[in-house]
Every structure is written in structure tokens, then in C-alpha cells.
N, C-alpha and C positions, 0 to 999 in steps of 0.2 A: 770422798769428793765433796765439794761444797753443796749447800742448799740454795736453790734459786726459787724465790717466791714471786708470783705474778698476781698483782692486785687487780680484782675485778670490781668495776664501779658502774652503777646505772648510767645508761646513755653513753657508754664508752664506744670507741671505734675498735672493733675486735682485731683489726689487722695489727695494731700495735702490740697485741699480746700473742696472737696466733703465729705470726712470722718468727719472732725470736724464740718462742717455745718450740716450734718445729725445727728451727736451726739448731737449738741446743739438744733436742732429741736426736737429731742427725749426728751431731758431734759425739754424744754419749754412745750411740749405737756403734759408730766407727771405732771409738775407743775400746769398747767391750770386745769388738771383733779382733782387736789387736792385743787383747789380753788384760785390759783393765778390769780389776775384780771389785772395785768399789764404785758403783754407778752413781751418777749425778742424781740428786734428789730434786725433782721439779714439783712445785706445789702451787695451786691456785687458791686464793683466799678472797672473800668479800667481807665487808665490815660486820655484817650480822650472820654470815654463813648461809644466807638465802641466795637463790639464783638471781642474777642481774639481767636486766633487759638491755640489750645493745642498741645502738642507734639504728641498726638495720632491721630491728624488730624481733630477732630471735634471742633466746635465753642462753646464758652460760651458767653452769652449775659449779660452784667452787668445791674444792676438797675440804676446806676448813673455814671456820669463822676467824676473824682477826685475832680474837682472844686466844685461839688455839694455834695460831700461826707460829711456826718454829723461828728461832733466831736464824737469820739468813745471811749468807755471804754475798748474794746478789739479789736485788729487788728491781722489778720492772713496774713502771706506772704507765697506764694507758692514756691516750688522748681522749678528750671528751668532745662530743658534737656541740657546736655553737658555744653559747655562754657557759663557762665552767663554774660561775659563782654559785648556783644552787647546789651543785654537788659538793663544792668546797664547804658550804655552810653545814652540810650533813656529815662532814668528815673529820670531826674533832678527834675521834679515837684513832683514826688513821694518821693524822698529823702527829699525835703524841707517839705512836708506834714508830713512825719514820724517824723522829728525833732520837728515840731509844736505839734503833738499829744503826743509825748513822754514828752515834756515840760508840757503838760496839765495833765500828769499822766496816760496816756493810758497804758495798758498792751499790749505788742506786742510779738507775737509768730511767729517764722520763722522756716521752715523745710528745711533740705538739703542745697542746694546752695542758697535758699532764704535768708539764713543768711547773704549773701553778701550785701543785701539791707541795713541791719542794720549796717554792717561794713563800707559800702561805705558812709553812712550818718554820720559816726563818732560816732555813739551811743555806740559802743562796745569798744572804745579806753580805754585801761587799765582794761578791764573787761573780764571775762571768756566767752568762746563761744565754740560751737562745730558745725560740719557740716558733710556732707556725706564723708565717708572715702576716696572715690576716689578723692576728691578735697582737701584733707588735705595739701599737699605740696604747691599747688598753692595758697590756702587761706593764709597759713603762709607767703608766699612770698609777696602777695599783701597787707596784713594787719599785719605788724610786731608789731603794737601797741596793737593788740588783743591777749589775753592770750588763745591760742587754747588748749582745753582739749580733746585730742584725745581719751582718755580712757573712756570718758563719752558719753552716748547717749543723755543726756539732761543736759543743764546748765541753771541756772537762776541767773541773776544779776539785783537786784531790780525788775522791772517789765518787763524785757526783757528775753524771753524764747527762747532758741535755741534747736531744735530737730534734731538729725542726720538722722532719718528715719521716715516713716509714722507711724510705730508702736510706736515710741517714742512720736510722735505728739499726738497719741491717749491718751497716759499717761498724757501729758500736758493738754489735753482737759478735761479729767476726773478731774484733779486737779482744773482747772478753774471752772468746773461745781460744784465741791464741795464748792468752795468759793462763787459761785453765789447762789446755791440752798440748800446746806447742803449735808450731807453724804448719806441720804436715796435715793435721786434722782440721785446722782453721782453713787451709787452702782447699781441702777436700769439700768442706761445707760451702765455702765461698763459690767454688766452681760449680757445685750442684744447684745452688740456689740462685746464683747470678753469674751467668756465663760471660757477661761482657766485662771489659776492663774496668776495674775500680781502683782508684788511687788509695794508697795506704792511709790508715787512720791518722797516723802521725802527721801527714801532709795536709789533711783537710780539717782537722779539729783545732779549735783554739784551746790550748791547754795551759792551765795555771796550777802549779803545785801538783802536776801529774805524778801519780804513784803507780807502782806495779803490783798492787794488791798485797803489799807487805810493808811493815813499819820500819825496817832497818835503813836509816837515812844514809849511813856510809855506803851501803850496797846500792842504794838508789843513785848516789853520786858516781859509784863505780860503773853502773850500767850506762849512765849518761856519758862518761869518759870513753867507754868502749864503743858506743855509737859514734862519737865524734872522731875516733881514731881507727875505725874498723878497716879502712883501706890501707893502713900502714902495717909494717912488720911488728906486730904486737907480741911482746914477751910478757906472759902473765906473771912471772916472778917479779918483773919490774913494776907491773901495775900494783901488785900486792904491796911492794915497798913504797910506792907513791902514796898509797892510802894507809901507810904506817901499820901494816899487818904482816905477819909471817905468811908464807904460802899456804901452810896448813890451815891457819885461822881464816885466811881469805877464802879458800875453797870451801871450808865448813860453813862459814856464815853465808856465802853466796848461795850454796846449795840449799841451806835451811830457808833462806828468804825467797828464793825464786823457783826452787825445785830443779834447778839446772846447775851444772858446774860452770865456772867462768868460760871455759873453752866451748861448751855447748851453747852458751848464750852468745858468744862472739860469732860462732858459726851461724846461729839464727840471724843475727844482725846482718852478716855478710850475704846470706841467702836472700834476705828481704831486699837488700840493696840491689842484688843481681836481678831479682824478680822485677823491680821497678825499671831497671835499665832495659830488660828484655821487652817490657811493655812499651816504653816511651822513647827508645832510641833505635838507630839502625846499626849500632856497634855490633861487631861479630861476637860470637860466644867467647872466643879466645880473648878478645879485648875486654869484655865484661869480666871474665875471670881475673884478669890482671888488675882491673880497677877495684875489685873487691878483695884483693890481697892474696890471690892464688896464682902461682906460676905453673903449677902442674894441672894441665887441663883435665886429665883423667880423674884426679882427686876432686877437682871442682865439680865435675859432672856427677861423680858418685855421691858427693855430699848433697848436691842439689836434689838428686833423685831420692836420697834417704829422707830429706826433710819434706819434700813436696810430692813424692811418689810419681814423678815424671821427670824427664830429662829437660835441660834448658831449651833445646830446640823444640821439643814437643810442647813445652809450656808457651813459648813464643807463638807457635802456630795456633794454639787454642785461644789465647787471649786476644789475638789479632783477627780472629775469624770474622768478627762483626765489623771490622774497620774497612775491610777491602772486599770488593766483589769484581767479578769479571763481567764486563758489559757484553751482552749478547744481542 
């Protein structure tokens, strides 16, 4: 499984590190309970390897110094309290490391003013980004080449994720867990850490050049096609032909790139669509099954339960629990 590195910086807000770290530990624990034998590697690092003082006054002790930090598949950058410029001036080594890791293909997630590390490293030039609302004007002045998206809580450019708040960072983390482990474990973590209804990452994020943590452009296009046509009667042999591949080659490349077969991916997309309809509409479960491409209600229910460990009706009851109450 991938390596996830959490950078610790003096005067950081610890919530931007602790929340995603605990969510990922929860995902990893669930995966191991289900038989995953290669646990996620979670690492904390500071620039010099020494403990850092958080904005709330207590210390966090890193696992390693930056020079000993492993090559990472995912990196988290914390928010800083008040003006981030002093921390940025002391972070030359971190900026160089971020550029190296980005060149290797690491996914990097930053929250609030932590987005300044990405901007300072030049990784956001010409790309969309967001940050904490209080820092909008200063960010725009300091980084005129970055396309600041003030109306979005989340932006994604390739593998660079910017979150304006800790709540938005939780949505980014659920999205990354879904890519690492699949929808069932992502749903388990989401429901345990945030019981209220949350809109899917794809609906709330401004995405440009979004990728699925793999470099196969043909398969990225196939994933997009499957999402756009998921409610139709999809024949995967015809999809393979559309992308000028044999069925065998299509299946092999898709599995290599995503860790899933095309059928499994299509099922994931349909279950996600069903989940959103259960949250946001009053359509019956039967009607929702038909809208996501299933005529057999029993098959749809079994598939939904396989992916999310709950039935469609039980899921609707859970996510709507905070929307309604009985007046007494």
C-alpha cells in the first residue's frame, strides 16, 4: 500500500493533520480487518526532525526529519496560524522536497494557508487553487500566477488538492480513501467520522486535469466515458472497441491502472450515483435502481450492500437522520 507523509511545521493548526491521519488509520484498520495484508504506511516529518510547536501550544514529535522522509504517494500540508510568511521563509528544503515529490507523481493535499507551500514552490502556477477565506486578498497579491477560486472549498489540479477548511479536507481525504481502498471502506470512514450528509467530492470540487492516481491517459478517458454513460445499458466489449482496444487489453490496462476491472469500476460509479439519489431525492429505491442502470431490484440491493455494507433503505435512513425530526 502507499506511503502517506504528514508534514509538521511550527505554529501549525494540528487539526489539519490529526483529522486526515485518524481517518486514514481508520481506513487502514478496516482494510486489515477485511484481509488486507499490506498496511498503509503513515509517516510524520518535520524539516529538522525536531518536535514542532502547534498554534495551540502543545508539541508534536515527528517520526523522521525531512532528509529521511520516504518517497511518498500522498502528502499532507497543514494550515498555519495567522501570517504564513515567516514559516515559508524557513522552508526552502521543504519546497525543494515538494517539487521532487510532485515530479515523482505524489498526490499533495494542502489545507487553508498550507496551500501557500504549494504556491511558493511554484507548483500552482497557472493552476486553480483555494485557501482560507481570510487570506484570499494576500494570497492573490503574493501569487498572481495562481488562479484563485474563491467560490470553491476544494480545488484539484492533476494531483494537487487544495482545501479551504478542515471540513473540506475531510472530503478530500474520503476521496483519496475511495481511490486507495474502494467505496465500501470510504463510506465506512465517512459515516464514522461525519454522520451527516456530505455531497460527493466530484460535485463540490473545482477539478482541472483531475487524475485517478495513475498515468494511463486512455484509461482516464475510459473512466470519464463510463461515468457519463453509467445509467445506460453499457456493454464493456463495445467500450473497449470505442477506445481501440481488445477486450483482453482493455481489462488488463484498466485493472493495472485502477486496481479494478472495468465492470467493478462501473458498479462503483452506479452505486455512487444511487447513494447521491438516496440522499437528495424522494425517488423510491426501485426508481433509483432503474436510474442507475439496474432492472433487477435484488441484484441492485445486493450490489449496494456489497460496496457500502448497508442496504439502500438503511443508508437513506442513516444519512437523513439529521435532516428530519419529530416536533414534540
